[in-house]
C-alpha positions as CSV (number, residue, x, y, z in Angstrom):
1,X,-0.1,-0.1,0.2
2,X,1.2,3.5,-0.9
3,X,0.5,6.8,1.2
4,X,0.7,10.3,-0.1
5,X,0.1,13.5,2.1
6,X,-0.5,17.1,1.7
7,X,2.4,18.9,3.7
8,X,0.2,22.0,3.7
9,X,-2.5,20.5,6.0
10,X,-1.7,20.9,9.7
11,X,-3.1,17.6,10.9
12,X,-1.9,15.7,7.8
13,X,1.3,14.4,9.1
14,X,-0.3,12.7,12.2
15,X,-2.9,10.9,10.0
16,X,-0.4,9.6,7.6
17,X,1.7,8.4,10.8
18,X,-1.3,6.7,12.1
19,X,-2.1,4.8,8.9
20,X,1.5,3.9,8.6
21,X,1.4,2.1,11.9
22,X,-1.9,0.4,11.3
23,X,-0.8,-0.9,7.8
24,X,2.7,-2.0,9.2
25,X,0.9,-3.9,12.1
26,X,-0.8,-6.2,9.9
27,X,2.4,-7.1,8.1
28,X,1.4,-5.4,4.8
29,X,4.4,-3.7,2.9
30,X,4.3,0.1,3.0
31,X,5.5,2.6,0.4
32,X,5.7,6.2,0.4
33,X,7.4,9.2,-1.6
34,X,10.1,11.6,-0.3
35,X,7.8,14.5,1.0
36,X,5.2,12.3,2.7
37,X,8.1,10.3,4.2
38,X,9.4,13.5,5.7
39,X,6.0,14.8,6.6
40,X,5.2,11.7,8.8
41,X,8.6,10.7,9.8
42,X,8.1,7.3,8.1
43,X,11.3,4.9,7.3
44,X,10.9,2.4,4.9
45,X,10.4,2.0,1.0
46,X,10.3,5.4,-0.5
47,X,9.6,5.9,-4.3
48,X,11.0,8.9,-6.1
49,X,7.6,10.3,-7.2
50,X,3.8,9.8,-7.2
51,X,3.9,7.8,-10.6
52,X,6.6,5.5,-9.3
53,X,4.7,5.1,-6.0
54,X,1.3,4.4,-7.8
55,X,3.2,1.7,-10.1
56,X,4.6,0.1,-7.1
57,X,1.4,-0.5,-5.1
58,X,-2.0,-2.1,-5.4
59,X,-3.6,0.7,-3.4
60,X,-2.6,4.5,-3.2
61,X,-4.1,6.2,0.0
62,X,-4.3,10.1,-0.4
63,X,-4.5,12.2,2.7
64,X,-5.7,15.8,2.2
65,X,-8.7,17.6,0.6
66,X,-10.1,17.4,-3.0
67,X,-7.5,19.5,-4.3
68,X,-4.9,16.9,-3.0
69,X,-6.9,14.1,-4.8
70,X,-7.1,16.4,-8.2
71,X,-3.3,16.7,-8.1
72,X,-2.5,13.0,-7.7
73,X,-5.1,11.9,-10.0
74,X,-3.6,14.0,-12.7
75,X,-0.1,13.0,-11.8
76,X,-0.7,9.3,-12.2
77,X,-2.8,9.4,-15.3
78,X,-2.4,6.5,-17.1
79,X,-1.6,4.1,-14.1
80,X,-4.5,1.9,-13.2
81,X,-3.8,1.8,-9.3
82,X,-6.8,2.9,-7.4
83,X,-6.9,6.0,-5.1
84,X,-8.8,6.2,-1.7
85,X,-9.1,9.8,-0.3
86,X,-8.5,10.3,3.3
87,X,-10.5,13.8,4.1
88,X,-8.4,16.2,6.1
89,X,-10.0,19.3,4.5
90,X,-13.4,20.6,4.3
91,X,-16.4,19.5,2.2
92,X,-14.4,16.6,0.2
93,X,-16.6,14.9,-2.5
94,X,-13.6,13.1,-3.8
95,X,-12.2,11.9,-0.4
96,X,-14.2,8.7,0.7
97,X,-13.1,8.5,4.3
98,X,-13.1,10.9,7.1
99,X,-9.8,11.1,9.0
100,X,-11.4,10.2,12.3
101,X,-12.7,6.9,10.6
102,X,-9.6,5.8,9.2
103,X,-9.2,2.6,11.4
104,X,-12.7,1.4,10.7
105,X,-12.3,2.1,7.1
106,X,-9.0,0.2,6.8
107,X,-10.4,-2.9,8.7
108,X,-13.5,-2.8,6.2
109,X,-11.0,-2.7,3.1
110,X,-9.0,-5.7,4.4
111,X,-12.2,-7.7,4.7
112,X,-13.1,-6.8,1.2
113,X,-15.8,-4.2,1.9
114,X,-15.0,-1.7,-1.2
115,X,-15.8,-1.0,-4.6
116,X,-14.2,0.9,-7.5
117,X,-15.4,3.7,-9.8
118,X,-13.7,4.8,-12.9
119,X,-14.0,8.5,-13.3
120,X,-13.1,10.5,-16.7
121,X,-10.3,12.7,-17.1
122,X,-10.7,15.6,-19.4
123,X,-8.4,17.8,-21.5
124,X,-7.8,21.2,-22.8
125,X,-5.4,21.9,-25.7
126,X,-4.5,25.2,-27.2
127,X,-1.6,27.2,-28.8
128,X,-0.6,30.6,-27.5
129,X,1.9,32.0,-29.6
130,X,4.5,29.5,-30.2
131,X,3.6,27.7,-27.0
132,X,1.6,24.4,-27.2
133,X,-0.7,23.9,-24.2
134,X,-2.1,20.3,-23.3
135,X,-3.4,19.9,-19.5
136,X,-5.5,17.1,-18.0
137,X,-8.1,17.8,-15.4
138,X,-10.4,15.6,-13.2
139,X,-12.8,18.6,-12.3
140,X,-13.1,21.2,-14.9
141,X,-11.4,23.4,-17.6
142,X,-12.3,27.2,-17.0
143,X,-11.8,30.1,-19.2
144,X,-12.5,33.1,-17.1
145,X,-11.6,36.9,-16.8
146,X,-8.5,38.3,-15.3
147,X,-8.3,40.8,-12.5
148,X,-10.3,43.5,-14.1
149,X,-14.0,43.3,-13.2
150,X,-15.3,43.5,-16.8
151,X,-17.2,40.9,-18.8
152,X,-15.7,38.8,-21.5
153,X,-16.9,37.4,-24.8
154,X,-16.5,33.9,-25.7
155,X,-17.7,32.1,-28.7
156,X,-18.5,28.4,-28.3
157,X,-19.3,25.5,-30.7
158,X,-19.9,21.9,-29.9
159,X,-18.7,19.4,-32.6
160,X,-18.4,22.2,-34.9
161,X,-22.0,23.3,-34.3
162,X,-22.0,26.9,-33.2
163,X,-23.7,27.0,-29.6
164,X,-23.7,30.8,-28.7
165,X,-21.6,33.9,-27.6
166,X,-21.3,34.0,-24.1
167,X,-20.8,37.5,-22.5
168,X,-20.0,36.5,-18.8
169,X,-17.3,36.3,-16.3
170,X,-16.2,33.2,-17.6
171,X,-17.5,29.5,-18.8
172,X,-16.9,26.2,-16.8
173,X,-16.5,23.0,-18.6
174,X,-17.0,20.4,-16.2
175,X,-16.4,16.6,-16.2
176,X,-19.1,14.7,-14.4
177,X,-16.9,14.4,-11.3
178,X,-16.4,18.1,-11.3
179,X,-20.2,18.9,-11.3
180,X,-20.1,19.4,-7.5
181,X,-17.1,21.7,-7.5
182,X,-16.9,25.1,-9.2
183,X,-19.7,24.3,-11.6
184,X,-22.2,23.8,-8.8
185,X,-21.2,27.0,-7.1
186,X,-22.0,28.7,-10.3
187,X,-25.5,27.4,-10.6
188,X,-24.8,24.2,-12.6
189,X,-26.6,21.0,-12.5
190,X,-25.4,18.1,-10.2
191,X,-24.4,15.2,-12.3
192,X,-23.8,11.6,-11.3
193,X,-20.1,11.2,-11.4
194,X,-20.1,8.2,-13.5
195,X,-22.5,9.7,-16.1
196,X,-20.9,10.3,-19.5
197,X,-21.5,13.9,-20.1
198,X,-19.9,17.5,-19.9
199,X,-21.6,20.3,-18.0
200,X,-21.2,23.8,-19.8
201,X,-21.8,26.4,-17.1
202,X,-21.5,30.3,-17.7
203,X,-20.2,32.3,-14.9
204,X,-22.5,35.3,-14.3
205,X,-23.7,35.5,-17.7
206,X,-25.1,38.7,-19.0
207,X,-28.0,37.1,-20.7
208,X,-30.1,35.5,-17.9
209,X,-31.5,32.7,-20.3
210,X,-27.8,31.3,-20.6
211,X,-28.1,28.2,-18.4
212,X,-25.9,25.3,-17.6
213,X,-25.9,22.8,-20.4
214,X,-25.3,19.1,-20.6
215,X,-23.6,17.6,-23.7
216,X,-22.1,14.2,-24.1
217,X,-18.6,13.4,-23.0
218,X,-17.5,12.3,-26.3
219,X,-18.4,15.7,-27.8
220,X,-15.4,18.1,-28.9
221,X,-15.8,21.7,-27.3
222,X,-14.2,24.7,-28.9
223,X,-13.9,28.0,-26.9
224,X,-12.8,31.2,-28.6
225,X,-12.2,34.5,-26.4
226,X,-13.0,37.5,-28.8
227,X,-12.7,40.4,-25.9
228,X,-10.1,42.9,-26.8
229,X,-10.0,45.0,-23.9
230,X,-10.3,42.3,-21.0
231,X,-7.7,39.6,-20.1
232,X,-8.9,36.0,-20.2
233,X,-7.5,33.3,-18.4
234,X,-7.4,29.5,-19.0
235,X,-7.1,27.1,-15.9
236,X,-7.7,23.5,-15.2
237,X,-8.7,22.3,-11.9
238,X,-7.7,25.6,-10.5
239,X,-4.3,25.9,-11.7
240,X,-3.9,28.8,-14.1
241,X,-2.2,27.6,-17.4
242,X,-1.9,30.7,-19.6
243,X,-3.5,34.1,-20.6
244,X,-5.3,33.9,-23.8
245,X,-5.6,36.5,-26.5
246,X,-8.7,36.9,-29.1
247,X,-8.4,34.2,-31.7
248,X,-6.7,31.7,-29.5
249,X,-9.0,28.6,-29.5
250,X,-9.3,26.2,-26.5
251,X,-10.3,22.7,-27.3
252,X,-11.7,20.5,-24.7
253,X,-12.4,16.9,-24.8
254,X,-12.4,13.7,-23.1
255,X,-9.1,12.4,-22.2
256,X,-8.0,8.9,-23.2
257,X,-7.1,8.7,-19.5
258,X,-9.3,7.9,-16.3
259,X,-8.9,7.4,-12.6
260,X,-10.1,4.5,-10.5
261,X,-11.5,5.5,-7.1
262,X,-11.8,3.2,-4.1
263,X,-15.2,3.7,-2.2
264,X,-16.4,1.9,0.9
265,X,-18.9,-0.8,0.0
266,X,-21.8,0.9,1.7
267,X,-21.2,4.5,0.2
268,X,-23.7,6.3,-1.9
269,X,-23.5,9.5,-3.8
270,X,-26.9,10.4,-3.1
271,X,-26.2,10.1,0.6
272,X,-23.1,12.3,0.1
273,X,-25.2,15.0,-1.4
274,X,-27.6,14.9,1.4
275,X,-24.9,15.0,4.0
276,X,-22.2,17.5,2.6
277,X,-24.7,19.7,1.1
278,X,-27.1,19.5,4.1
279,X,-30.1,18.8,1.8
280,X,-33.4,18.6,4.0
281,X,-36.9,17.4,3.4
282,X,-38.6,14.0,2.6
283,X,-36.7,11.2,0.8
284,X,-37.1,7.4,0.6
């Protein structure tokens, strides 16, 4: 089993150290990478980076919040090793286990009480000047305005068919996994994370009839900024990639890569929605 922790989380080191002791006590072999080994003061087998770690283990346990899970999922893209998220952060839709329930969760996993979900990665490609950009994301690709509080204009087509010209603060192209992230905050629909769809959600659109749109995950989406006076920024999973200029075209499509997430056998996406979003009312 492999362990990766987020050194920026104050309590992460203690959680990783506790997991290491629980795993070692069962006689299972433990692997980690240098940052996590230093964070939790773990001695033993250390791999050079997350990719090498994922290739050396049959389960990679990630300690942090959704941001840590997003980073690790991108880094190990193409490796089939499943990820189990332990929540050291806040809301945590990608992290399956609260840190205070780690011992019970590990016992359940060792008894076979788990299942896997395969989540699609998406990718954005564009050329900015002489620079070719290609970036994977598990949650979303966002084309948004810069620091100036002024609307931007974006021309969008889907599979070559013109959709509309958005006048807005930005556009979120969300994977099914990312529907509960920035897209949800911007008024987008909640999508089952295993559904094969994109959600296109404008941020504060000037035209009130511009709503979140669901399109097939095998679609190819082209986004072209046309604003002359306002900076337009491309980002993936919250990481800023580049400033765009009018005429640049960002292509968003499903990646050939995916990620496997481990879930506890009794977990439910709908139960998570009710609990994490504090939904109230009658339900079956």
